[in-house]
C-alpha positions as CSV (number, residue, x, y, z in Angstrom):
1,M,-163.1,-91.1,97.9
2,T,-160.2,-89.1,99.4
3,L,-156.7,-89.5,98.3
4,A,-154.0,-89.5,101.0
5,P,-151.2,-87.0,100.5
6,A,-148.1,-88.4,98.9
7,V,-145.3,-89.1,101.3
8,P,-142.1,-87.7,100.0
9,A,-139.5,-90.4,99.4
10,A,-136.6,-90.4,101.8
11,P,-133.5,-88.9,100.3
12,A,-131.2,-91.5,98.9
13,A,-128.2,-92.4,101.0
14,P,-125.0,-91.2,99.5
15,A,-123.1,-94.0,97.7
16,E,-120.1,-95.1,99.6
17,A,-116.8,-94.2,97.9
18,P,-114.9,-97.2,96.9
19,S,-112.2,-98.1,99.3
20,R,-108.7,-97.4,98.1
21,S,-106.9,-99.9,100.4
22,P,-106.8,-103.4,99.1
23,A,-108.7,-106.1,100.9
24,P,-106.8,-108.3,103.3
25,A,-107.3,-111.2,101.0
26,A,-105.7,-109.3,98.2
27,I,-102.8,-108.4,100.4
28,L,-102.3,-112.0,101.5
29,H,-102.5,-113.1,97.8
30,A,-99.8,-110.6,96.9
31,I,-97.6,-111.7,99.7
32,A,-98.0,-115.3,98.8
33,T,-97.3,-114.5,95.1
34,V,-94.1,-112.6,96.0
35,L,-92.9,-115.6,98.1
36,F,-93.9,-118.1,95.4
37,A,-92.2,-116.0,92.7
38,G,-89.1,-115.7,94.8
39,A,-89.0,-119.5,95.6
40,A,-89.5,-120.5,91.9
41,A,-86.9,-118.0,90.7
42,T,-84.3,-118.9,93.4
43,V,-84.7,-122.6,92.5
44,A,-84.3,-121.7,88.8
45,F,-81.2,-119.5,89.5
46,D,-79.6,-122.2,91.7
47,L,-80.5,-125.0,89.3
48,F,-79.0,-123.1,86.3
49,G,-75.9,-121.7,88.2
50,Q,-75.0,-124.8,90.3
51,V,-76.2,-127.7,88.2
52,L,-76.8,-126.9,84.5
53,S,-74.0,-124.5,83.9
54,P,-71.2,-126.8,85.3
55,M,-72.7,-129.7,83.3
56,L,-72.2,-127.6,80.1
57,K,-68.5,-127.0,80.8
58,S,-67.6,-129.4,78.0
59,L,-69.0,-126.9,75.4
60,A,-65.8,-124.9,76.0
61,S,-67.9,-121.7,76.0
62,P,-66.8,-118.7,78.0
63,Y,-70.5,-118.1,78.7
64,L,-71.2,-121.4,80.4
65,G,-69.4,-123.9,82.6
66,A,-68.7,-121.9,85.7
67,K,-70.5,-122.8,89.0
68,L,-72.3,-119.9,90.7
69,A,-71.4,-119.4,94.4
70,P,-74.0,-116.9,95.8
71,V,-73.6,-118.0,99.4
72,P,-69.8,-117.4,99.6
73,L,-70.4,-113.9,98.1
74,A,-73.1,-113.3,100.7
75,S,-70.5,-114.3,103.3
76,Q,-68.0,-111.8,101.9
77,V,-70.5,-109.0,101.9
78,L,-71.7,-109.8,105.5
79,A,-68.1,-110.1,106.7
80,T,-67.3,-106.7,105.2
81,L,-70.5,-105.0,106.6
82,T,-70.3,-106.6,110.1
83,G,-66.6,-107.1,110.6
84,L,-67.3,-110.7,111.7
85,P,-65.3,-113.6,110.4
86,G,-66.9,-115.5,107.5
87,K,-66.6,-118.8,109.5
88,E,-68.7,-117.3,112.4
89,L,-71.3,-116.0,110.0
90,G,-71.4,-119.3,108.2
91,A,-71.8,-121.1,111.5
92,L,-74.9,-119.0,112.2
93,G,-76.3,-119.6,108.7
94,L,-76.4,-115.9,107.9
95,P,-75.0,-116.2,104.3
96,H,-77.6,-118.7,103.4
97,G,-80.2,-116.6,105.1
98,L,-79.1,-113.5,103.1
99,H,-79.2,-115.4,99.8
100,M,-82.6,-116.8,100.6
101,L,-84.0,-113.4,101.9
102,T,-82.8,-111.7,98.8
103,G,-84.2,-114.3,96.4
104,L,-87.5,-114.9,98.2
105,V,-88.4,-111.4,99.1
106,A,-86.1,-108.5,98.0
107,Y,-85.7,-109.2,94.3
108,P,-89.3,-110.2,93.6
109,L,-90.5,-107.1,95.4
110,G,-88.2,-105.1,93.3
111,Y,-89.9,-106.3,90.2
112,L,-93.4,-105.9,91.7
113,L,-93.0,-102.5,93.2
114,V,-90.5,-100.8,90.8
115,V,-90.2,-102.5,87.5
116,R,-93.8,-103.5,86.9
117,P,-95.2,-100.0,87.7
118,L,-92.6,-98.3,85.5
119,H,-93.3,-100.7,82.7
120,R,-97.0,-99.9,82.9
121,A,-96.4,-96.2,83.0
122,V,-93.7,-95.9,80.3
123,L,-94.3,-98.7,77.8
124,P,-97.5,-100.6,78.6
125,G,-97.7,-102.3,75.3
126,L,-94.3,-103.9,75.7
127,H,-94.4,-107.6,76.7
128,W,-93.5,-108.0,80.3
129,A,-90.5,-110.3,79.5
130,V,-88.5,-107.4,78.1
131,P,-88.5,-105.3,81.3
132,A,-88.0,-108.5,83.3
133,A,-84.9,-109.4,81.4
134,A,-83.6,-105.8,81.8
135,Y,-84.3,-106.2,85.5
136,G,-82.2,-109.4,85.5
137,V,-79.3,-107.4,84.0
138,A,-79.8,-104.7,86.7
139,L,-79.7,-107.4,89.4
140,W,-76.5,-108.8,87.8
141,V,-74.9,-105.3,88.1
142,L,-76.1,-105.0,91.6
143,A,-74.7,-108.4,92.6
144,L,-71.3,-108.4,90.7
145,Y,-70.4,-104.7,90.7
146,V,-72.0,-103.2,93.7
147,M,-72.0,-106.1,96.2
148,A,-69.0,-108.2,95.0
149,H,-66.8,-105.3,93.9
150,L,-67.8,-102.1,95.9
151,V,-68.8,-103.8,99.1
152,A,-66.8,-107.1,99.2
153,G,-63.7,-105.8,97.4
154,N,-63.5,-108.4,94.6
155,P,-62.5,-107.3,91.1
156,A,-65.3,-105.6,89.2
157,F,-67.7,-108.2,87.7
158,L,-65.4,-110.8,89.3
159,G,-62.7,-110.2,86.6
160,W,-65.0,-110.7,83.6
161,G,-64.3,-114.5,83.6
162,G,-66.8,-117.4,83.1
163,L,-68.4,-116.8,86.4
164,T,-69.4,-113.3,85.2
165,W,-71.4,-114.5,82.3
166,V,-73.0,-117.5,84.1
167,A,-74.2,-114.9,86.7
168,L,-75.6,-112.7,84.0
169,W,-77.6,-115.7,82.6
170,G,-78.6,-116.7,86.2
171,H,-79.9,-113.3,87.1
172,V,-81.9,-112.9,83.8
173,I,-83.3,-116.4,84.4
174,F,-84.2,-115.4,87.9
175,A,-86.0,-112.2,86.8
176,L,-87.9,-114.0,84.1
177,V,-89.2,-116.7,86.3
178,A,-90.1,-114.2,89.1
179,A,-91.9,-111.9,86.6
180,A,-93.7,-114.8,85.0
181,V,-95.2,-115.9,88.3
182,I,-96.1,-112.4,89.3
183,E,-97.7,-111.6,86.0
184,A,-99.7,-114.9,86.0
185,R,-100.9,-114.5,89.6
186,L,-101.6,-110.7,90.0
187,P,-104.0,-108.7,88.0
188,R,-102.7,-105.8,85.9
């Protein structure tokens, strides 16, 4: 009996390096999550600032009772930036659009792309609600100092009246709701 010579095995194909770009499904999931987080947070912000806070006016607290008015502030900002009268901007729906675009997209993206990675890098053991609440305070400063005061020309923090504190609570609530949705729907 003769033995056939052994055929050397073909060299193994090199293993493919894992792709660094996320799959299209993951990107669509992230976009849907940002929009859902923004929608839920905007509803919570508006519900608190335009319904709940005014209902609590009878408590005679300086921290509750005022009614938030984000669309008139957006109108002032747009009028300052564009030079167009507020009535024209309102007729075009631009102040509502700015309020919705900010709430649905810009603020949730700020949490997802800035706050969340910083939180992971600096204090990963800290519960997400703490940096989310801090982000809400930062949004309040952006809205009431930068946009309302520096851009639109109103008194800093709208004069430190009741509206100031309702806006603080509203922005913290916004950030907590947006972060809760993002944390629940996107993997760490």
